[in-house]
Structure formats: C-alpha cells, structure tokens
C-alpha positions in Angstrom: 3.8 -37.2 5.9 2.2 -40.6 6.3 -1.0 -39.9 4.4 -0.2 -37.7 1.4 -3.4 -36.8 -0.5 -5.4 -37.2 2.7 -3.6 -34.7 4.9 -2.3 -31.6 3.2 0.2 -30.6 5.9 2.0 -31.9 9.0 1.4 -28.7 10.9 -2.0 -27.7 12.2 -3.1 -24.5 14.1 -4.8 -25.0 17.4 -7.3 -22.1 18.0 -7.5 -22.7 21.8 -3.7 -22.9 22.4 -3.0 -20.3 19.7 0.0 -22.4 18.4 0.8 -24.8 15.6 1.5 -28.4 16.4 3.2 -31.1 14.5 1.7 -34.5 13.5 2.9 -37.2 11.2 -0.5 -38.9 11.0 -3.9 -37.2 11.1 -4.4 -33.7 12.5 -6.3 -35.2 15.5 -3.2 -37.2 16.4 -0.5 -34.7 17.5 3.1 -35.9 18.0 4.2 -36.8 21.4 7.2 -34.9 22.8 9.5 -38.0 23.0 12.3 -35.8 24.3 10.3 -35.3 27.5 11.4 -37.8 30.2 7.9 -38.0 31.6 6.6 -39.0 28.1 9.4 -41.5 27.7 8.5 -43.1 31.1 4.8 -43.3 30.2 5.6 -44.9 26.8 7.8 -47.5 28.5 5.0 -48.2 31.0 2.4 -48.7 28.3 4.7 -50.9 26.2 5.6 -53.0 29.3 1.8 -53.5 29.9 1.2 -54.8 26.4 4.4 -56.9 26.3 3.3 -58.6 29.5 0.1 -59.6 27.7 2.2 -61.2 25.0 2.2 -58.5 22.3 5.6 -58.4 20.5 5.6 -55.1 18.7 2.9 -52.5 19.4 1.5 -50.8 16.3 3.3 -47.5 15.6 6.6 -48.5 17.2 8.3 -47.9 13.9 7.4 -44.2 14.2 9.1 -43.9 17.6 12.8 -42.9 17.3 15.4 -41.0 19.3 16.0 -37.5 18.2 19.1 -37.3 20.3 22.0 -39.1 18.7 23.7 -39.6 22.0 21.0 -42.0 23.1 21.8 -44.4 20.3 25.3 -45.2 21.6 
C-alpha cells in the first residue's frame, strides 16, 4: 500500500460492476492489467510519446513490473 493511513485497503468494491478491484494508490486509480497485451502495447505507445518529447522516466514507472518471470530473461 502506497498511502498507509490515507487508504485503508488496496481492494475496493465497485457497485456498478459488482466486483472488487485492486489498487496500489488511491481507490479512484485502479491497477492496470499489465498482463494484457493490449494494455502493454498502449503503455509502450504512451511512453514512446513522452520519450520523444525528451522525458527520461515518466512518473510511476517504478510501479510497473512484470508479473511473469519468463519475461525477465
């Protein structure tokens, strides 16, 4: 949990979807499904845009990680 004392949990119930969702940050910032190839492609597209503008390390990159150990090889 990134904000202990501010957020009480990393799981929040969504009344509309009728499911819980995970978030490391605030409850209005749900986690992206970084295992999804479409999400991965979109992240790379967005990062490429900012890198072309000269930004070296977009904020929050430290929270992006591979959950699949095979991808680290």
